[in-house]
TIBAVO-436356 format. One line per 5 residues: their letters; for each residue x, y, z of N, C-alpha, C, O, CB. Coordinates in Angstrom, 2 decimals, m for minus. Glycine has a CB too. Layout:
N
A) X/Y/Z/X/Y/Z/X/Y/Z/X/Y/Z/X/Y/Z; ...;
REM end
This chain:
100
MVPPQ) m3.90/3.09/m25.89/m4.08/3.65/m24.75/m5.03/2.98/m23.67/m6.24/2.78/m23.67/m4.47/4.86/m25.06; m3.82/2.66/m22.58/m4.71/2.88/m21.02/m5.30/3.68/m20.98/m5.05/4.83/m21.33/m4.17/3.10/m19.82; m6.65/3.08/m20.35/m7.22/3.88/m19.43/m6.61/4.56/m17.90/m5.65/4.16/m17.24/m8.22/3.14/m19.22; m7.62/5.78/m17.58/m7.02/5.86/m16.11/m7.46/5.31/m15.41/m6.71/5.26/m14.43/m6.96/6.83/m15.49; m8.77/4.51/m15.19/m9.21/4.06/m14.40/m8.04/2.64/m13.59/m8.10/2.15/m12.46/m10.53/3.82/m15.07;
YYLLL) m7.05/2.34/m14.79/m6.61/1.40/m14.21/m5.21/1.92/m13.39/m4.58/1.27/m12.56/m6.48/0.33/m15.22; m4.94/3.29/m13.88/m3.77/3.72/m12.90/m4.28/4.15/m11.41/m3.81/3.96/m10.29/m2.96/5.04/m13.57; m5.24/4.70/m11.81/m6.52/4.71/m10.11/m6.38/3.43/m9.31/m6.06/3.38/m8.12/m8.61/4.67/m10.54; m6.60/2.57/m9.97/m6.38/1.42/m9.34/m5.49/0.72/m8.64/m5.52/0.06/m7.60/m6.53/0.91/m9.86; m4.58/1.04/m9.56/m3.27/0.57/m8.84/m2.92/1.32/m7.97/m2.65/0.79/m6.89/m2.17/0.41/m9.58;
SAAVF) m2.78/2.82/m8.10/m2.10/3.48/m7.05/m3.59/3.34/m5.94/m3.27/4.00/m4.95/m1.43/5.27/m7.58; m4.78/2.87/m5.74/m5.37/2.99/m4.66/m4.37/1.64/m4.10/m3.82/1.78/m3.01/m7.14/2.97/m4.74; m4.24/0.74/m4.64/m3.93/m0.42/m4.37/m2.38/m0.44/m3.48/m2.02/m1.03/m2.46/m3.99/m1.15/m5.75; m1.97/0.14/m4.05/m0.79/0.91/m3.48/m1.35/1.38/m2.22/m1.23/0.70/m1.19/m0.22/2.15/m4.40; m1.80/2.22/m2.24/m2.03/3.48/m1.36/m2.05/2.24/0.25/m1.40/2.08/1.28/m3.96/4.67/m1.91;
CIGIF) m3.47/1.54/m0.57/m3.51/0.52/0.90/m2.50/m0.19/1.33/m2.60/m0.30/2.55/m4.43/m0.54/0.88; m1.48/m0.77/0.87/m1.12/m1.46/1.33/0.05/m0.87/1.96/0.76/m1.40/2.81/m1.15/m2.34/0.66; 0.20/0.57/1.33/1.20/1.31/3.03/0.01/1.50/3.87/0.26/0.83/4.87/2.24/3.31/2.91; m1.02/1.98/4.02/m1.27/2.16/4.95/m1.59/1.06/6.06/m1.63/1.28/7.27/m1.95/2.87/4.69; m1.84/m0.26/5.40/m1.94/m1.37/6.20/m0.63/m1.46/6.67/m0.54/m1.89/7.82/m2.46/m2.60/5.54;
GLLTR) 0.89/m1.03/5.85/1.88/m1.37/6.51/2.51/m0.48/7.65/3.42/m0.79/8.42/2.66/m1.63/5.63; 1.90/0.57/7.55/1.94/1.76/8.31/1.19/1.44/9.78/1.83/1.88/10.74/1.21/2.98/7.44; 0.23/0.89/10.05/m0.84/0.80/11.35/m0.55/m0.68/11.77/m1.09/m1.02/12.83/m2.69/1.08/10.93; 0.36/m1.80/10.99/0.16/m3.06/11.36/1.76/m3.07/12.02/1.98/m3.77/13.01/m0.34/m4.19/10.05; 2.84/m2.25/11.38/4.02/m2.80/11.65/5.09/m2.26/13.12/5.18/m1.03/13.22/4.67/m2.58/10.30;
RNALL) 5.50/m2.71/13.69/6.10/m1.88/14.80/7.44/m1.35/14.12/7.61/m0.15/14.33/6.39/m2.79/16.27; 8.35/m1.90/13.42/9.68/m1.43/12.79/9.85/m0.42/12.43/8.87/m0.11/11.75/10.07/m1.94/11.88; 10.76/0.61/12.47/10.77/2.15/12.18/11.07/1.91/10.35/10.55/2.62/9.50/12.30/3.20/13.27; 12.15/0.59/9.98/12.23/1.03/8.59/10.92/0.61/7.73/10.67/0.77/6.54/13.54/0.41/7.95; 10.07/m0.09/8.93/9.33/m0.68/7.67/8.13/0.68/7.72/7.38/1.04/6.81/8.57/m2.66/7.92;
FLMSV) 8.25/1.14/8.83/7.51/2.58/8.86/8.30/3.19/7.64/7.85/2.61/6.65/7.69/3.59/10.47; 8.98/3.80/7.37/9.77/4.60/6.10/9.04/4.32/4.78/8.39/5.07/4.04/11.44/4.05/5.88; 9.41/2.71/4.70/8.63/1.98/3.36/7.12/1.70/3.22/6.69/1.22/2.16/9.15/0.60/3.20; 6.40/1.95/4.11/4.93/2.09/4.23/4.13/3.66/3.80/3.05/4.02/3.34/4.67/1.74/5.80; 5.50/4.36/4.30/5.10/6.27/3.54/5.80/6.36/2.03/5.36/7.01/1.08/6.15/7.96/4.73;
ELMLN) 6.60/5.82/2.04/7.01/5.48/0.45/6.14/4.91/m0.33/5.64/5.41/m1.35/8.08/4.59/0.29; 5.95/3.98/0.07/4.73/3.58/m0.90/3.47/4.51/m1.56/3.03/4.72/m2.69/4.03/2.62/m0.13; 3.10/5.03/0.11/2.26/5.59/m0.04/2.28/7.16/m1.05/1.22/7.63/m1.45/1.96/5.55/1.20; 3.39/7.72/m1.30/3.86/9.07/m1.64/4.52/8.18/m3.28/4.93/8.89/m4.20/5.24/10.00/m0.18; 4.53/7.39/m3.36/4.29/7.08/m4.79/2.96/6.43/m5.04/2.78/6.58/m6.25/5.36/6.17/m5.32;
AANIN) 2.34/6.05/m4.73/0.90/5.99/m4.80/0.14/7.13/m5.15/m1.04/7.13/m5.49/0.43/5.60/m3.66; 0.78/7.96/m5.06/0.61/9.92/m5.22/1.01/10.10/m6.58/0.29/10.49/m7.51/1.83/11.11/m4.10; 2.09/9.82/m6.61/2.75/10.13/m7.83/2.59/8.79/m9.19/3.18/8.74/m10.27/4.40/10.40/m7.31; 1.74/7.99/m8.71/1.11/7.24/m9.86/m0.22/8.25/m10.31/m0.47/8.46/m11.50/0.58/5.55/m9.31; m0.87/8.74/m9.38/m1.99/9.53/m9.58/m1.42/10.73/m10.59/m1.84/10.62/m11.75/m2.61/10.06/m8.08;
LVAFS) m0.55/11.84/m10.34/0.27/12.63/m10.54/0.06/12.86/m12.25/m0.44/13.73/m12.96/1.60/12.11/m9.94; 1.00/11.10/m12.52/1.87/11.11/m13.60/0.36/10.72/m14.87/0.15/11.08/m16.02/3.43/9.74/m13.35; m0.32/9.92/m14.01/m1.79/9.11/m15.12/m2.25/10.34/m15.72/m2.30/10.67/m16.90/m3.46/8.19/m14.16; m2.65/11.12/m14.43/m3.70/12.36/m14.89/m2.84/13.78/m15.86/m3.22/14.69/m16.59/m4.44/13.13/m13.13; m1.77/13.39/m15.45/m1.06/14.84/m16.25/m0.98/13.69/m17.70/m1.68/14.12/m18.62/1.06/15.71/m15.38;
YYWGN) m0.60/13.00/m17.87/m1.17/11.95/m18.93/m2.14/12.22/m19.59/m2.00/12.50/m20.78/m1.54/10.82/m18.48; m3.77/12.22/m18.82/m4.83/11.82/m19.27/m5.41/13.73/m19.83/m6.38/13.84/m20.58/m5.75/10.76/m17.90; m4.73/14.88/m19.39/m4.91/15.66/m19.51/m3.82/16.48/m20.60/m4.02/17.50/m21.26/m5.16/15.85/m18.41; m3.32/16.13/m20.56/m2.00/16.04/m21.96/m1.04/17.21/m21.32/m0.12/17.60/m22.05/m2.69/16.62/m24.05; m1.14/17.62/m20.44/0.05/18.56/m19.83/1.00/17.81/m19.03/0.82/16.61/m18.82/m0.49/19.72/m18.89;
VTGQT) 1.92/18.41/m18.60/3.15/18.13/m17.62/2.97/18.57/m16.46/3.83/18.07/m15.75/4.39/18.66/m17.98; 2.28/19.28/m15.85/2.30/20.04/m14.37/2.01/18.80/m13.55/2.09/19.10/m12.36/1.03/21.42/m14.08; 1.71/17.59/m13.71/1.25/16.47/m12.87/2.61/15.87/m12.91/2.81/15.28/m11.85/m0.06/15.51/m13.41; 3.67/15.80/m13.78/4.53/15.29/m14.17/5.81/15.98/m13.14/6.53/15.27/m12.44/4.48/15.43/m15.68; 5.90/17.28/m13.19/6.38/18.52/m12.38/6.43/18.51/m10.60/7.36/18.57/m9.78/5.32/19.71/m12.85;
FTLFT) 5.10/18.41/m10.50/4.69/17.81/m8.71/5.21/16.33/m8.66/5.49/15.84/m7.57/2.64/17.71/m8.26; 5.39/15.49/m9.96/5.80/14.43/m9.30/7.61/14.20/m9.07/8.36/13.34/m8.62/5.11/13.30/m10.12; 7.70/15.58/m9.71/9.56/15.58/m9.50/9.58/16.41/m7.69/10.36/16.09/m6.80/10.72/17.08/m11.26; 8.97/17.00/m7.64/8.95/17.87/m6.57/8.73/16.88/m4.98/9.31/17.07/m3.91/7.63/19.02/m6.96; 7.70/15.80/m5.31/7.48/14.45/m4.58/9.32/14.01/m4.02/10.09/14.18/m3.07/6.62/13.07/m5.99;
LALAA) 9.23/13.29/m5.48/10.23/12.69/m5.41/11.19/13.29/m4.32/11.45/12.79/m3.22/10.70/12.62/m6.65; 11.85/14.96/m5.09/12.51/15.11/m3.87/12.12/15.00/m2.49/12.91/14.54/m1.67/12.90/16.06/m3.92; 11.00/15.37/m2.17/10.40/15.15/m0.94/10.92/14.19/m0.22/11.51/14.50/0.82/9.18/14.91/m1.04; 10.80/12.65/m0.67/10.59/11.75/m0.61/12.11/11.39/m0.21/12.26/10.57/0.69/9.86/11.33/m1.64; 13.01/11.85/m0.71/14.50/11.77/m0.77/15.05/12.14/0.78/15.51/11.47/1.70/15.10/12.89/m1.98;
AEVAV) 14.75/13.56/0.55/14.82/14.08/2.00/14.08/13.36/3.38/14.79/13.13/4.36/14.25/15.44/1.88; 12.65/13.02/3.40/12.12/12.34/4.47/13.09/11.01/4.88/13.36/10.75/6.05/10.61/11.94/4.06; 13.61/10.14/3.62/14.37/9.38/3.87/15.64/9.89/4.47/16.24/9.15/5.25/14.46/8.75/2.91; 15.99/10.74/4.27/17.80/11.19/4.80/16.95/11.30/6.35/16.79/10.28/7.02/18.91/13.29/3.92; 16.61/12.20/6.65/16.01/12.75/8.22/15.04/10.93/8.93/14.82/10.75/10.13/14.31/14.67/7.79;
GLGII) 14.77/10.20/8.14/14.26/9.25/9.15/15.05/8.07/9.39/14.75/7.26/10.26/12.97/8.80/8.81; 16.48/7.92/8.34/17.45/7.50/8.98/18.38/7.84/9.71/19.34/7.22/10.16/17.81/7.13/8.53; 17.99/9.01/9.82/19.36/9.77/11.08/18.06/9.07/12.31/18.05/8.05/13.00/19.79/12.52/11.12; 17.34/9.89/12.17/16.10/9.16/13.63/16.81/7.87/14.38/17.41/7.65/15.43/14.24/8.29/12.81; 16.18/6.81/12.65/16.41/5.55/12.83/17.56/5.06/13.45/17.24/4.21/14.29/16.33/5.07/11.82;
LVLYR) 18.87/5.25/13.39/20.33/5.33/13.71/20.36/5.73/15.11/21.25/5.24/15.81/21.15/6.36/12.81; 19.23/6.81/15.80/19.27/7.17/17.01/19.12/6.29/17.82/19.80/5.88/18.76/18.57/7.96/17.25; 17.37/5.82/16.99/16.69/4.65/17.52/17.65/3.41/18.35/17.72/2.99/19.50/15.98/4.03/16.22; 18.38/3.07/16.91/18.97/1.85/17.35/20.28/2.13/18.30/20.48/1.15/19.02/19.34/1.01/16.07; 20.98/2.92/18.45/22.52/3.33/19.52/21.51/3.71/20.29/21.00/4.20/19.28/24.00/4.68/19.13;
NFDGV) 20.61/3.99/21.26/19.83/4.08/22.35/19.04/3.42/22.80/18.52/3.73/23.87/19.38/4.78/22.38; 18.69/2.29/22.11/17.65/1.15/22.67/17.64/m0.27/21.77/16.89/m1.21/22.02/16.01/1.81/22.62; 18.75/m0.24/20.52/19.64/m1.73/20.72/18.56/m2.17/19.62/18.35/m3.38/19.67/19.73/m2.78/22.59; 17.75/m1.45/18.58/16.63/m1.63/18.23/15.81/m1.04/17.57/15.74/0.13/17.95/16.24/m1.79/18.86; 14.85/m1.37/16.38/14.22/0.05/15.82/12.97/m0.24/15.94/12.18/0.00/15.03/14.54/0.55/14.28;
DVTNA) 12.66/m0.69/16.85/11.02/m0.94/17.57/10.36/0.12/17.91/10.47/0.31/19.13/10.94/m1.71/18.89; 9.59/1.07/17.28/9.16/2.17/17.35/8.35/2.34/19.17/8.27/3.35/19.86/8.19/2.27/15.94; 7.96/1.21/19.40/7.53/1.50/21.15/8.49/1.79/21.97/8.31/2.77/22.69/6.93/0.33/21.94; 9.51/1.19/22.06/10.28/1.59/23.16/10.92/3.14/22.99/11.51/3.67/23.94/11.39/0.50/23.33; 10.75/3.81/21.72/11.01/5.26/21.47/9.87/6.53/22.76/10.19/7.69/23.03/10.50/5.42/19.47;
TTMRW) 8.73/5.87/23.22/8.07/6.81/23.96/8.77/7.01/25.40/8.32/7.74/26.28/6.61/6.37/24.05; 10.29/6.01/25.52/11.02/7.31/26.83/11.94/7.81/25.70/12.87/8.23/26.39/12.17/6.60/28.68; 12.19/7.97/24.82/13.01/9.05/24.21/12.59/10.36/24.16/12.08/10.92/23.20/13.27/8.79/22.99; 12.77/10.73/25.00/11.76/12.23/26.23/13.21/12.95/26.41/14.32/12.43/26.49/10.77/11.55/28.53; 12.68/14.88/26.44/13.61/15.43/26.96/14.13/14.95/28.32/15.08/15.51/28.86/13.27/16.60/26.94;
REM end
């Protein structure tokens, strides 16, 4: 049996990589990838604690989180397509002129 500390360490590392990508990148696609990393880190925690406590509640929440992530990607890709059509690129610093 793998101790839960290893899962928590892995989850913390993946979450920190996601935060780093979110704070340092200017590409909208990399923003989406970083948010997905952060959501997957939360999923690792949920599944690890679910296994540790012996119930399926964490796994159920993980399924809902995966559905939320899929919806987030669909909306995010739509926004990225509009950004690319209007500004000929996916740099998020150009989107400040995209107002009403």
